[in-house]
C-alpha positions, 0 to 999 in steps of 0.5 A, a space after each residue: 891538064 897533065 896528071 901525075 900520081 903521087 903520095 901524100 904524107 903528113 902535109 906533103 905531096 911527093 910526085 911519082 913522075 916529073 913535073 912539067 913546071 917548077 911552080 904550078 897550081 894543082 888539084 889533089 884528089 884522094 881516091 877511095 882505097 879499095 878493100 882487098 877481099 882476099 884470094 878465092 879458091 879459083 885465085 889459088 888454083 890459077 896462081 898455082 897453075 901459072 907460078 914460075 911461068 914468068 922467067 924475069 923479074 917484074 918491077 911493077 911500080 917501075 913499069 906503071 910509072 913508065 906507062 903513065 909517063 908515056 901516056 901523059 907525056 907532053 908534046 913540045 
């Protein structure tokens, strides 16, 4: 089994990674969305303390996709 993340939009599923085949049976799972409770005062203090400590742009979506592709890569 190979797991790929995707986005459902009005009857269509767009995969966020490369599919292992041109045509295949799939199972689609809709995970429950987690509610965000907002930032606490402690969160704000930590954010202020560490703001500006990272000196590069981070593309979180790109890094997540690369990690998922590496984790679920096919071994041929």
